[in-house]
VODRENLUM-705474 format. One record per atom (N, C-alpha, C): x, y, z; chain; atom name. Coordinates in pm, whole numbers, plus 50000, padded with zeros to 5 digits. Layout:
x X, y Y, z Z, mol A, atom CA
...
//
This chain:
x 50058, y 49883, z 49989, mol A, atom N
x 50006, y 50021, z 50022, mol A, atom CA
x 50131, y 50130, z 49989, mol A, atom C
x 50075, y 50186, z 49904, mol A, atom N
x 50123, y 50363, z 49935, mol A, atom CA
x 50054, y 50468, z 49980, mol A, atom C
x 50122, y 50554, z 50048, mol A, atom N
x 50029, y 50651, z 50088, mol A, atom CA
x 50039, y 50791, z 50019, mol A, atom C
x 49976, y 50886, z 50008, mol A, atom N
x 49998, y 50971, z 49946, mol A, atom CA
x 49927, y 51106, z 50014, mol A, atom C
x 50006, y 51189, z 50091, mol A, atom N
x 49929, y 51278, z 50158, mol A, atom CA
x 49911, y 51380, z 50145, mol A, atom C
x 49827, y 51526, z 50159, mol A, atom N
x 49747, y 51600, z 50055, mol A, atom CA
x 49785, y 51697, z 50208, mol A, atom C
x 49771, y 51831, z 50191, mol A, atom N
x 49745, y 51967, z 50277, mol A, atom CA
x 49579, y 51978, z 50286, mol A, atom C
x 49510, y 51949, z 50231, mol A, atom N
x 49361, y 52027, z 50239, mol A, atom CA
x 49270, y 51901, z 50228, mol A, atom C
x 49179, y 51941, z 50261, mol A, atom N
x 49027, y 51848, z 50206, mol A, atom CA
x 49018, y 51906, z 50072, mol A, atom C
x 49051, y 52029, z 50024, mol A, atom N
x 48999, y 52110, z 49916, mol A, atom CA
x 49125, y 52042, z 49771, mol A, atom C
x 49215, y 52010, z 49861, mol A, atom N
x 49300, y 51982, z 49758, mol A, atom CA
x 49343, y 51865, z 49680, mol A, atom C
x 49337, y 51773, z 49792, mol A, atom N
x 49273, y 51609, z 49781, mol A, atom CA
x 49163, y 51625, z 49668, mol A, atom C
x 49039, y 51707, z 49735, mol A, atom N
x 48943, y 51675, z 49610, mol A, atom CA
x 48934, y 51742, z 49513, mol A, atom C
x 49002, y 51810, z 49482, mol A, atom N
x 49033, y 51899, z 49371, mol A, atom CA
x 49071, y 51769, z 49283, mol A, atom C
x 49230, y 51706, z 49322, mol A, atom N
x 49238, y 51614, z 49244, mol A, atom CA
x 49161, y 51440, z 49181, mol A, atom C
x 49133, y 51442, z 49291, mol A, atom N
x 49090, y 51272, z 49319, mol A, atom CA
x 48976, y 51300, z 49346, mol A, atom C
x 48841, y 51379, z 49437, mol A, atom N
x 48710, y 51386, z 49423, mol A, atom CA
x 48627, y 51418, z 49260, mol A, atom C
x 48666, y 51491, z 49208, mol A, atom N
x 48566, y 51543, z 49103, mol A, atom CA
x 48521, y 51701, z 49201, mol A, atom C
x 48617, y 51777, z 49252, mol A, atom N
x 48630, y 51890, z 49312, mol A, atom CA
x 48528, y 51870, z 49430, mol A, atom C
x 48507, y 51769, z 49465, mol A, atom N
x 48441, y 51773, z 49606, mol A, atom CA
x 48550, y 51754, z 49723, mol A, atom C
x 48562, y 51824, z 49850, mol A, atom N
x 48664, y 51832, z 49959, mol A, atom CA
x 48690, y 51706, z 50009, mol A, atom C
x 48769, y 51621, z 50071, mol A, atom N
x 48767, y 51486, z 50087, mol A, atom CA
x 48856, y 51447, z 50166, mol A, atom C
x 48855, y 51419, z 50282, mol A, atom N
x 48997, y 51408, z 50420, mol A, atom CA
x 49009, y 51269, z 50335, mol A, atom C
x 48987, y 51186, z 50248, mol A, atom N
x 49049, y 51045, z 50288, mol A, atom CA
x 48971, y 50958, z 50121, mol A, atom C
x 49047, y 50843, z 50057, mol A, atom N
x 49017, y 50797, z 49994, mol A, atom CA
x 49134, y 50669, z 49966, mol A, atom C
x 49087, y 50546, z 49964, mol A, atom N
x 49189, y 50431, z 49875, mol A, atom CA
x 49148, y 50409, z 49742, mol A, atom C
x 49204, y 50351, z 49705, mol A, atom N
x 49250, y 50281, z 49524, mol A, atom CA
x 49288, y 50209, z 49545, mol A, atom C
x 49184, y 50089, z 49439, mol A, atom N
x 49182, y 49986, z 49471, mol A, atom CA
x 49247, y 49943, z 49312, mol A, atom C
x 49275, y 49875, z 49303, mol A, atom N
x 49351, y 49850, z 49153, mol A, atom CA
x 49193, y 49828, z 49005, mol A, atom C
x 49045, y 49789, z 49054, mol A, atom N
x 48979, y 49813, z 49021, mol A, atom CA
x 48920, y 49947, z 48992, mol A, atom C
x 48966, y 50011, z 49097, mol A, atom N
x 48878, y 50153, z 49071, mol A, atom CA
x 48997, y 50275, z 49029, mol A, atom C
x 49046, y 50203, z 49017, mol A, atom N
x 49233, y 50283, z 48955, mol A, atom CA
x 49185, y 50327, z 48816, mol A, atom C
x 49098, y 50222, z 48741, mol A, atom N
x 49043, y 50200, z 48646, mol A, atom CA
x 48945, y 50313, z 48622, mol A, atom C
x 48876, y 50337, z 48692, mol A, atom N
x 48775, y 50437, z 48704, mol A, atom CA
x 48814, y 50566, z 48685, mol A, atom C
x 48869, y 50572, z 48771, mol A, atom N
x 48919, y 50725, z 48799, mol A, atom CA
x 48992, y 50762, z 48668, mol A, atom C
x 49098, y 50683, z 48632, mol A, atom N
x 49192, y 50728, z 48574, mol A, atom CA
x 49329, y 50753, z 48618, mol A, atom C
x 49427, y 50651, z 48574, mol A, atom N
x 49535, y 50655, z 48603, mol A, atom CA
x 49626, y 50766, z 48607, mol A, atom C
x 49591, y 50883, z 48589, mol A, atom N
x 49690, y 50985, z 48537, mol A, atom CA
x 49592, y 51082, z 48583, mol A, atom C
x 49657, y 51220, z 48675, mol A, atom N
x 49570, y 51325, z 48757, mol A, atom CA
x 49674, y 51435, z 48712, mol A, atom C
x 49658, y 51464, z 48692, mol A, atom N
x 49754, y 51651, z 48647, mol A, atom CA
x 49652, y 51760, z 48728, mol A, atom C
x 49809, y 51801, z 48778, mol A, atom N
x 49794, y 51950, z 48879, mol A, atom CA
x 49746, y 52043, z 48800, mol A, atom C
x 49771, y 52047, z 48661, mol A, atom N
x 49709, y 52231, z 48619, mol A, atom CA
x 49668, y 52189, z 48494, mol A, atom C
x 49603, y 52062, z 48465, mol A, atom N
x 49571, y 52059, z 48376, mol A, atom CA
x 49659, y 52028, z 48267, mol A, atom C
x 49860, y 52017, z 48284, mol A, atom N
x 49883, y 52000, z 48180, mol A, atom CA
x 49942, y 51844, z 48200, mol A, atom C
x 49978, y 51796, z 48017, mol A, atom N
x 50056, y 51666, z 48079, mol A, atom CA
x 50172, y 51616, z 48141, mol A, atom C
x 50258, y 51760, z 48133, mol A, atom N
x 50378, y 51755, z 48160, mol A, atom CA
x 50363, y 51738, z 48388, mol A, atom C
x 50216, y 51840, z 48390, mol A, atom N
x 50268, y 51851, z 48549, mol A, atom CA
x 50165, y 51717, z 48564, mol A, atom C
x 50143, y 51652, z 48580, mol A, atom N
x 50074, y 51551, z 48573, mol A, atom CA
x 50138, y 51408, z 48708, mol A, atom C
x 50074, y 51315, z 48734, mol A, atom N
x 50108, y 51196, z 48807, mol A, atom CA
x 50028, y 51110, z 48817, mol A, atom C
x 50047, y 50958, z 48828, mol A, atom N
x 49926, y 50881, z 48817, mol A, atom CA
x 49948, y 50807, z 48963, mol A, atom C
x 49859, y 50778, z 48940, mol A, atom N
x 49772, y 50704, z 49044, mol A, atom CA
x 49774, y 50567, z 49057, mol A, atom C
x 49839, y 50536, z 49144, mol A, atom N
x 49889, y 50394, z 49156, mol A, atom CA
x 49757, y 50317, z 49198, mol A, atom C
x 49746, y 50206, z 49157, mol A, atom N
x 49655, y 50038, z 49261, mol A, atom CA
x 49709, y 50082, z 49410, mol A, atom C
x 49589, y 50017, z 49487, mol A, atom N
x 49599, y 49999, z 49629, mol A, atom CA
x 49697, y 50119, z 49705, mol A, atom C
x 49638, y 50208, z 49634, mol A, atom N
x 49708, y 50362, z 49743, mol A, atom CA
x 49596, y 50391, z 49845, mol A, atom C
x 49667, y 50485, z 49886, mol A, atom N
x 49577, y 50551, z 50013, mol A, atom CA
x 49631, y 50726, z 50042, mol A, atom C
x 49508, y 50809, z 49932, mol A, atom N
x 49502, y 50962, z 49922, mol A, atom CA
x 49446, y 51032, z 50103, mol A, atom C
x 49518, y 51099, z 50155, mol A, atom N
x 49476, y 51156, z 50273, mol A, atom CA
x 49501, y 51251, z 50312, mol A, atom C
x 49462, y 51373, z 50419, mol A, atom N
x 49483, y 51499, z 50452, mol A, atom CA
x 49596, y 51450, z 50566, mol A, atom C
x 49658, y 51529, z 50580, mol A, atom N
x 49760, y 51576, z 50719, mol A, atom CA
x 49775, y 51651, z 50721, mol A, atom C
x 49721, y 51714, z 50833, mol A, atom N
x 49710, y 51875, z 50866, mol A, atom CA
x 49734, y 51923, z 50995, mol A, atom C
x 49698, y 52037, z 50994, mol A, atom N
x 49720, y 52065, z 51171, mol A, atom CA
x 49578, y 51998, z 51234, mol A, atom C
x 49430, y 52034, z 51160, mol A, atom N
x 49360, y 51987, z 51213, mol A, atom CA
x 49311, y 51881, z 51180, mol A, atom C
x 49313, y 51777, z 51058, mol A, atom N
x 49267, y 51698, z 51014, mol A, atom CA
x 49361, y 51582, z 50979, mol A, atom C
x 49405, y 51498, z 51014, mol A, atom N
x 49487, y 51370, z 51024, mol A, atom CA
x 49447, y 51236, z 50982, mol A, atom C
x 49457, y 51235, z 50888, mol A, atom N
x 49336, y 51151, z 50812, mol A, atom CA
x 49382, y 50983, z 50814, mol A, atom C
x 49478, y 50960, z 50922, mol A, atom N
x 49524, y 50853, z 50905, mol A, atom CA
x 49468, y 50709, z 50996, mol A, atom C
x 49530, y 50609, z 50977, mol A, atom N
x 49453, y 50511, z 51060, mol A, atom CA
x 49360, y 50389, z 50986, mol A, atom C
x 49304, y 50307, z 51072, mol A, atom N
x 49279, y 50170, z 50982, mol A, atom CA
x 49202, y 50183, z 50874, mol A, atom C
x 49114, y 50306, z 50883, mol A, atom N
x 48980, y 50367, z 50772, mol A, atom CA
x 48992, y 50309, z 50637, mol A, atom C
x 49133, y 50367, z 50589, mol A, atom N
x 49073, y 50311, z 50444, mol A, atom CA
x 49232, y 50253, z 50442, mol A, atom C
x 49309, y 50221, z 50516, mol A, atom N
x 49395, y 50051, z 50492, mol A, atom CA
x 49268, y 49907, z 50493, mol A, atom C
x 49162, y 49973, z 50611, mol A, atom N
x 49046, y 49823, z 50550, mol A, atom CA
x 48989, y 49849, z 50434, mol A, atom C
x 48983, y 49983, z 50387, mol A, atom N
x 48919, y 49934, z 50249, mol A, atom CA
x 49048, y 49861, z 50163, mol A, atom C
x 49145, y 49938, z 50149, mol A, atom N
x 49265, y 49845, z 50025, mol A, atom CA
x 49235, y 49730, z 50055, mol A, atom C
x 49268, y 49653, z 50186, mol A, atom N
x 49299, y 49544, z 50243, mol A, atom CA
x 49147, y 49452, z 50179, mol A, atom C
x 49041, y 49504, z 50282, mol A, atom N
x 48937, y 49399, z 50228, mol A, atom CA
x 48901, y 49390, z 50114, mol A, atom C
x 48950, y 49510, z 49989, mol A, atom N
x 48968, y 49435, z 49876, mol A, atom CA
x 48970, y 49376, z 49791, mol A, atom C
x 49086, y 49296, z 49875, mol A, atom N
x 49145, y 49137, z 49850, mol A, atom CA
x 49021, y 49035, z 49840, mol A, atom C
x 48956, y 49060, z 49961, mol A, atom N
x 48787, y 48994, z 49937, mol A, atom CA
x 48692, y 48979, z 49844, mol A, atom C
x 48652, y 49091, z 49841, mol A, atom N
x 48496, y 49137, z 49782, mol A, atom CA
x 48490, y 49300, z 49813, mol A, atom C
x 48505, y 49332, z 49706, mol A, atom N
x 48444, y 49497, z 49670, mol A, atom CA
x 48273, y 49499, z 49701, mol A, atom C
x 48201, y 49470, z 49727, mol A, atom N
x 48036, y 49493, z 49727, mol A, atom CA
x 48018, y 49602, z 49676, mol A, atom C
x 47891, y 49551, z 49671, mol A, atom N
x 47787, y 49696, z 49622, mol A, atom CA
x 47729, y 49779, z 49727, mol A, atom C
x 47727, y 49722, z 49826, mol A, atom N
x 47683, y 49834, z 49979, mol A, atom CA
x 47777, y 49866, z 50005, mol A, atom C
x 47765, y 50010, z 49990, mol A, atom N
x 47840, y 50101, z 50031, mol A, atom CA
x 47817, y 50119, z 50237, mol A, atom C
x 47699, y 50072, z 50253, mol A, atom N
x 47693, y 50012, z 50397, mol A, atom CA
x 47785, y 49931, z 50524, mol A, atom C
x 47781, y 49826, z 50377, mol A, atom N
x 47932, y 49733, z 50440, mol A, atom CA
x 48047, y 49735, z 50418, mol A, atom C
x 48111, y 49807, z 50317, mol A, atom N
x 48234, y 49875, z 50295, mol A, atom CA
x 48287, y 49972, z 50417, mol A, atom C
x 48197, y 50089, z 50406, mol A, atom N
x 48242, y 50177, z 50494, mol A, atom CA
x 48155, y 50128, z 50638, mol A, atom C
x 48073, y 50025, z 50650, mol A, atom N
x 48071, y 49959, z 50830, mol A, atom CA
x 48207, y 49863, z 50851, mol A, atom C
x 48285, y 49819, z 50741, mol A, atom N
x 48377, y 49710, z 50788, mol A, atom CA
x 48512, y 49802, z 50826, mol A, atom C
x 48495, y 49932, z 50745, mol A, atom N
x 48647, y 50032, z 50786, mol A, atom CA
x 48598, y 50129, z 50901, mol A, atom C
x 48471, y 50134, z 50963, mol A, atom N
x 48426, y 50231, z 51058, mol A, atom CA
x 48438, y 50068, z 51210, mol A, atom C
x 48419, y 49978, z 51169, mol A, atom N
x 48449, y 49899, z 51293, mol A, atom CA
x 48622, y 49866, z 51299, mol A, atom C
x 48691, y 49868, z 51231, mol A, atom N
x 48786, y 49883, z 51236, mol A, atom CA
x 48855, y 49982, z 51313, mol A, atom C
x 48789, y 50135, z 51273, mol A, atom N
x 48828, y 50244, z 51334, mol A, atom CA
x 48777, y 50251, z 51485, mol A, atom C
x 48642, y 50190, z 51498, mol A, atom N
x 48607, y 50225, z 51635, mol A, atom CA
x 48545, y 50318, z 51701, mol A, atom C
x 48607, y 50392, z 51640, mol A, atom N
x 48512, y 50566, z 51684, mol A, atom CA
x 48480, y 50623, z 51570, mol A, atom C
x 48377, y 50775, z 51595, mol A, atom N
x 48417, y 50845, z 51528, mol A, atom CA
x 48424, y 51000, z 51572, mol A, atom C
x 48479, y 51060, z 51572, mol A, atom N
x 48511, y 51190, z 51654, mol A, atom CA
x 48509, y 51132, z 51802, mol A, atom C
x 48624, y 51117, z 51791, mol A, atom N
x 48650, y 51040, z 51964, mol A, atom CA
x 48609, y 50982, z 51996, mol A, atom C
x 48451, y 50935, z 51979, mol A, atom N
x 48384, y 50835, z 52110, mol A, atom CA
x 48324, y 50700, z 52005, mol A, atom C
x 48307, y 50625, z 52046, mol A, atom N
x 48251, y 50471, z 52009, mol A, atom CA
x 48146, y 50451, z 51881, mol A, atom C
x 48148, y 50414, z 51785, mol A, atom N
x 48008, y 50422, z 51693, mol A, atom CA
x 47890, y 50402, z 51759, mol A, atom C
x 47899, y 50354, z 51888, mol A, atom N
x 47738, y 50264, z 51931, mol A, atom CA
x 47732, y 50396, z 52072, mol A, atom C
x 47793, y 50483, z 52069, mol A, atom N
x 47735, y 50611, z 52114, mol A, atom CA
x 47649, y 50753, z 52086, mol A, atom C
x 47712, y 50709, z 51920, mol A, atom N
x 47630, y 50818, z 51845, mol A, atom CA
x 47537, y 50771, z 51751, mol A, atom C
x 47514, y 50600, z 51775, mol A, atom N
x 47397, y 50561, z 51718, mol A, atom CA
x 47309, y 50586, z 51831, mol A, atom C
x 47379, y 50543, z 51978, mol A, atom N
x 47252, y 50584, z 52103, mol A, atom CA
x 47165, y 50727, z 52077, mol A, atom C
x 47293, y 50867, z 52050, mol A, atom N
x 47225, y 50976, z 52052, mol A, atom CA
x 47149, y 50970, z 51947, mol A, atom C
x 47157, y 50940, z 51797, mol A, atom N
x 47083, y 50925, z 51671, mol A, atom CA
x 46954, y 50855, z 51711, mol A, atom C
x 46942, y 50735, z 51842, mol A, atom N
x 46801, y 50692, z 51850, mol A, atom CA
x 46740, y 50796, z 51914, mol A, atom C
x 46780, y 50804, z 52036, mol A, atom N
x 46753, y 50917, z 52122, mol A, atom CA
x 46699, y 51042, z 52059, mol A, atom C
x 46741, y 51151, z 51967, mol A, atom N
x 46731, y 51251, z 51877, mol A, atom CA
x 46580, y 51150, z 51798, mol A, atom C
x 46601, y 51099, z 51750, mol A, atom N
x 46475, y 51039, z 51633, mol A, atom CA
x 46554, y 51054, z 51518, mol A, atom C
x 46703, y 51017, z 51473, mol A, atom N
x 46661, y 51042, z 51384, mol A, atom CA
x 46801, y 50925, z 51299, mol A, atom C
x 46793, y 50794, z 51366, mol A, atom N
x 46817, y 50755, z 51364, mol A, atom CA
x 46784, y 50620, z 51256, mol A, atom C
x 46821, y 50577, z 51101, mol A, atom N
x 46782, y 50513, z 51065, mol A, atom CA
x 46758, y 50418, z 51056, mol A, atom C
x 46679, y 50330, z 51001, mol A, atom N
x 46707, y 50099, z 51050, mol A, atom CA
x 46831, y 50063, z 50985, mol A, atom C
x 46891, y 50041, z 51032, mol A, atom N
x 47001, y 50015, z 50928, mol A, atom CA
x 46988, y 49890, z 50825, mol A, atom C
x 46868, y 49809, z 50805, mol A, atom N
x 46804, y 49753, z 50743, mol A, atom CA
x 46782, y 49851, z 50590, mol A, atom C
x 46706, y 49964, z 50623, mol A, atom N
x 46688, y 50073, z 50508, mol A, atom CA
x 46849, y 50117, z 50432, mol A, atom C
x 46945, y 50091, z 50453, mol A, atom N
x 47096, y 50143, z 50457, mol A, atom CA
x 47182, y 49999, z 50368, mol A, atom C
x 47146, y 49896, z 50407, mol A, atom N
x 47242, y 49821, z 50330, mol A, atom CA
x 47252, y 49754, z 50228, mol A, atom C
x 47112, y 49777, z 50136, mol A, atom N
x 47141, y 49785, z 50025, mol A, atom CA
x 47189, y 49892, z 49917, mol A, atom C
x 47179, y 50031, z 49954, mol A, atom N
x 47248, y 50107, z 49898, mol A, atom CA
x 47380, y 50130, z 49877, mol A, atom C
x 47428, y 50191, z 49754, mol A, atom N
x 47529, y 50171, z 49668, mol A, atom CA
x 47547, y 50354, z 49620, mol A, atom C
x 47671, y 50407, z 49598, mol A, atom N
x 47708, y 50536, z 49544, mol A, atom CA
x 47589, y 50619, z 49594, mol A, atom C
x 47557, y 50733, z 49545, mol A, atom N
x 47530, y 50842, z 49537, mol A, atom CA
x 47343, y 50810, z 49650, mol A, atom C
x 47331, y 50682, z 49659, mol A, atom N
x 47191, y 50705, z 49736, mol A, atom CA
x 47202, y 50639, z 49878, mol A, atom C
x 47387, y 50616, z 49915, mol A, atom N
x 47402, y 50596, z 50051, mol A, atom CA
x 47429, y 50712, z 50105, mol A, atom C
x 47516, y 50772, z 49987, mol A, atom N
x 47600, y 50930, z 50036, mol A, atom CA
x 47467, y 51063, z 50095, mol A, atom C
x 47410, y 50988, z 50021, mol A, atom N
x 47225, y 51132, z 50072, mol A, atom CA
x 47265, y 51127, z 50222, mol A, atom C
x 47266, y 51002, z 50245, mol A, atom N
x 47226, y 50980, z 50390, mol A, atom CA
x 47344, y 51062, z 50487, mol A, atom C
x 47342, y 51175, z 50585, mol A, atom N
x 47475, y 51243, z 50597, mol A, atom CA
x 47538, y 51160, z 50665, mol A, atom C
x 47735, y 51197, z 50670, mol A, atom N
x 47785, y 51064, z 50662, mol A, atom CA
x 47809, y 51039, z 50846, mol A, atom C
x 47744, y 51178, z 50907, mol A, atom N
x 47795, y 51157, z 51083, mol A, atom CA
x 47685, y 51078, z 51105, mol A, atom C
x 47568, y 51076, z 51029, mol A, atom N
x 47481, y 50951, z 51080, mol A, atom CA
x 47527, y 50789, z 51050, mol A, atom C
x 47568, y 50799, z 50868, mol A, atom N
x 47597, y 50671, z 50847, mol A, atom CA
x 47714, y 50576, z 50865, mol A, atom C
x 47834, y 50628, z 50847, mol A, atom N
x 47903, y 50579, z 50928, mol A, atom CA
x 47917, y 50541, z 51044, mol A, atom C
x 47910, y 50600, z 51139, mol A, atom N
x 47902, y 50528, z 51279, mol A, atom CA
x 47822, y 50472, z 51298, mol A, atom C
x 47699, y 50429, z 51201, mol A, atom N
x 47562, y 50369, z 51216, mol A, atom CA
x 47634, y 50240, z 51162, mol A, atom C
x 47720, y 50223, z 51006, mol A, atom N
x 47729, y 50118, z 50970, mol A, atom CA
x 47842, y 50026, z 51069, mol A, atom C
x 47947, y 50137, z 51168, mol A, atom N
x 48051, y 50068, z 51182, mol A, atom CA
x 48004, y 49954, z 51290, mol A, atom C
x 47915, y 50049, z 51367, mol A, atom N
x 47805, y 49955, z 51575, mol A, atom CA
x 47709, y 49822, z 51427, mol A, atom C
x 47641, y 49853, z 51334, mol A, atom N
x 47618, y 49746, z 51289, mol A, atom CA
x 47695, y 49656, z 51250, mol A, atom C
x 47817, y 49639, z 51180, mol A, atom N
x 47891, y 49529, z 51175, mol A, atom CA
x 47989, y 49532, z 51296, mol A, atom C
x 47998, y 49594, z 51420, mol A, atom N
x 48074, y 49518, z 51539, mol A, atom CA
x 47948, y 49423, z 51598, mol A, atom C
x 47780, y 49469, z 51586, mol A, atom N
x 47693, y 49397, z 51677, mol A, atom CA
x 47730, y 49291, z 51585, mol A, atom C
x 47690, y 49281, z 51429, mol A, atom N
x 47679, y 49159, z 51344, mol A, atom CA
x 47807, y 49069, z 51369, mol A, atom C
x 47907, y 49095, z 51392, mol A, atom N
x 48014, y 49065, z 51412, mol A, atom CA
x 48020, y 48961, z 51574, mol A, atom C
x 47974, y 49065, z 51653, mol A, atom N
x 48016, y 49013, z 51800, mol A, atom CA
x 47907, y 48896, z 51850, mol A, atom C
x 47728, y 48905, z 51751, mol A, atom N
x 47664, y 48835, z 51763, mol A, atom CA
x 47680, y 48695, z 51682, mol A, atom C
x 47703, y 48690, z 51563, mol A, atom N
x 47690, y 48562, z 51419, mol A, atom CA
x 47818, y 48563, z 51391, mol A, atom C
x 47939, y 48644, z 51441, mol A, atom N
x 48070, y 48542, z 51419, mol A, atom CA
x 48130, y 48641, z 51293, mol A, atom C
x 48287, y 48631, z 51273, mol A, atom N
x 48333, y 48653, z 51148, mol A, atom CA
x 48282, y 48596, z 51039, mol A, atom C
x 48315, y 48467, z 51083, mol A, atom N
x 48248, y 48373, z 50892, mol A, atom CA
x 48090, y 48408, z 50858, mol A, atom C
x 48023, y 48437, z 50949, mol A, atom N
x 47848, y 48485, z 50907, mol A, atom CA
x 47907, y 48624, z 50824, mol A, atom C
x 47984, y 48691, z 50879, mol A, atom N
x 48022, y 48843, z 50824, mol A, atom CA
x 48089, y 48815, z 50705, mol A, atom C
x 48157, y 48791, z 50698, mol A, atom N
x 48247, y 48731, z 50514, mol A, atom CA
x 48176, y 48677, z 50487, mol A, atom C
x 48055, y 48574, z 50473, mol A, atom N
x 47963, y 48547, z 50392, mol A, atom CA
x 47884, y 48657, z 50328, mol A, atom C
x 47851, y 48757, z 50419, mol A, atom N
x 47781, y 48847, z 50374, mol A, atom CA
x 47827, y 48965, z 50297, mol A, atom C
x 47995, y 48973, z 50339, mol A, atom N
x 48016, y 49032, z 50282, mol A, atom CA
x 48086, y 48996, z 50126, mol A, atom C
x 48109, y 48866, z 50131, mol A, atom N
x 48136, y 48826, z 49980, mol A, atom CA
x 48109, y 48843, z 49907, mol A, atom C
x 47966, y 48880, z 49922, mol A, atom N
x 47825, y 48859, z 49789, mol A, atom CA
x 47866, y 48990, z 49753, mol A, atom C
x 47743, y 49023, z 49601, mol A, atom N
x 47790, y 49034, z 49513, mol A, atom CA
x 47598, y 49207, z 49509, mol A, atom C
x 47515, y 49089, z 49558, mol A, atom N
x 47418, y 49175, z 49565, mol A, atom CA
x 47341, y 49079, z 49666, mol A, atom C
x 47177, y 49106, z 49734, mol A, atom N
x 47079, y 49033, z 49780, mol A, atom CA
x 47163, y 48999, z 49925, mol A, atom C
x 47175, y 49105, z 50002, mol A, atom N
x 47284, y 49133, z 50100, mol A, atom CA
x 47166, y 49112, z 50214, mol A, atom C
x 47073, y 49129, z 50219, mol A, atom N
x 46940, y 49164, z 50325, mol A, atom CA
x 46940, y 48946, z 50294, mol A, atom C
x 46926, y 48912, z 50230, mol A, atom N
x 46889, y 48767, z 50174, mol A, atom CA
x 47007, y 48690, z 50257, mol A, atom C
x 47085, y 48767, z 50188, mol A, atom N
x 47236, y 48653, z 50330, mol A, atom CA
x 47238, y 48650, z 50473, mol A, atom C
x 47179, y 48792, z 50492, mol A, atom N
x 47172, y 48868, z 50627, mol A, atom CA
x 47079, y 48740, z 50696, mol A, atom C
x 47007, y 48721, z 50636, mol A, atom N
x 46886, y 48612, z 50670, mol A, atom CA
x 46881, y 48543, z 50690, mol A, atom C
x 46967, y 48474, z 50586, mol A, atom N
x 46991, y 48334, z 50575, mol A, atom CA
x 47117, y 48327, z 50743, mol A, atom C
x 47236, y 48386, z 50673, mol A, atom N
x 47314, y 48347, z 50839, mol A, atom CA
x 47220, y 48404, z 50998, mol A, atom C
x 47186, y 48440, z 51015, mol A, atom N
x 47162, y 48486, z 51099, mol A, atom CA
x 47007, y 48418, z 51183, mol A, atom C
x 46940, y 48375, z 51078, mol A, atom N
x 46804, y 48274, z 51092, mol A, atom CA
x 46739, y 48376, z 51173, mol A, atom C
x 46748, y 48521, z 51087, mol A, atom N
x 46626, y 48554, z 51126, mol A, atom CA
x 46586, y 48693, z 51080, mol A, atom C
x 46449, y 48716, z 51059, mol A, atom N
x 46425, y 48854, z 50949, mol A, atom CA
x 46508, y 48976, z 50968, mol A, atom C
x 46478, y 49050, z 50882, mol A, atom N
x 46553, y 49159, z 50856, mol A, atom CA
x 46528, y 49254, z 50950, mol A, atom C
x 46383, y 49313, z 50987, mol A, atom N
x 46318, y 49384, z 51100, mol A, atom CA
x 46330, y 49310, z 51242, mol A, atom C
x 46325, y 49206, z 51262, mol A, atom N
x 46405, y 49139, z 51398, mol A, atom CA
x 46528, y 49188, z 51410, mol A, atom C
x 46644, y 49135, z 51321, mol A, atom N
x 46764, y 49247, z 51315, mol A, atom CA
x 46760, y 49342, z 51334, mol A, atom C
x 46722, y 49458, z 51312, mol A, atom N
x 46680, y 49554, z 51359, mol A, atom CA
x 46659, y 49593, z 51491, mol A, atom C
x 46579, y 49558, z 51537, mol A, atom N
x 46512, y 49576, z 51668, mol A, atom CA
x 46636, y 49502, z 51776, mol A, atom C
x 46674, y 49363, z 51724, mol A, atom N
x 46820, y 49318, z 51851, mol A, atom CA
x 46916, y 49416, z 51789, mol A, atom C
x 46958, y 49498, z 51702, mol A, atom N
x 47024, y 49608, z 51682, mol A, atom CA
x 47040, y 49699, z 51804, mol A, atom C
x 46922, y 49732, z 51792, mol A, atom N
x 46895, y 49869, z 51854, mol A, atom CA
x 46870, y 49835, z 51993, mol A, atom C
x 46870, y 49684, z 51998, mol A, atom N
x 46862, y 49665, z 52190, mol A, atom CA
x 47007, y 49591, z 52258, mol A, atom C
x 47135, y 49579, z 52151, mol A, atom N
x 47225, y 49549, z 52114, mol A, atom CA
x 47286, y 49725, z 52189, mol A, atom C
x 47215, y 49772, z 52120, mol A, atom N
x 47317, y 49942, z 52148, mol A, atom CA
x 47279, y 50006, z 52302, mol A, atom C
x 47137, y 49944, z 52334, mol A, atom N
x 47158, y 50013, z 52444, mol A, atom CA
x 47179, y 49930, z 52530, mol A, atom C
x 47190, y 49833, z 52515, mol A, atom N
x 47311, y 49730, z 52646, mol A, atom CA
x 47432, y 49790, z 52667, mol A, atom C
x 47501, y 49761, z 52513, mol A, atom N
x 47635, y 49833, z 52486, mol A, atom CA
x 47632, y 50009, z 52572, mol A, atom C
x 47547, y 50090, z 52527, mol A, atom N
x 47616, y 50245, z 52592, mol A, atom CA
x 47556, y 50253, z 52764, mol A, atom C
x 47482, y 50136, z 52795, mol A, atom N
x 47436, y 50192, z 52926, mol A, atom CA
x 47525, y 50139, z 53050, mol A, atom C
//
């Protein structure tokens, strides 16, 4: 894995995120061809660089230090699969982080529940791309991380890998692995959050 560090979210966004500010992203072999292997710094061919596969591009400055398990997890997990479910991809990375803004993922989910803004995990599992990112990341990221923590804690890593290795039908596979309906699983998750945060 090669690491590339940037001085601000705007600069990283300018070069690799279509102009949208970004704190960090990982590039896998498959994604590299989608993004394009050459990024120009100023529009000229002479002032460009190749984006290598299996690379992490992150902001590292006074306020933002986007280093740690999150982006590494994306790159390493790509060797297993790159599910179309962004909930599962971000959930695994957030599970490995364990925290969001220095507090456990479950802490945030409990707060979202108390504030009445927490979606049911089952409503996010099959979302990909823009649909997943329409949900505020301050909610979707810790929620997905807490859900993966719950799933692995209760049903085991092999059951999670069985779900993660799929390319579609995630809810069907989750129900098979847990012998639960997805609605019951949502309720079990929220009960688990209450126990974990009490």
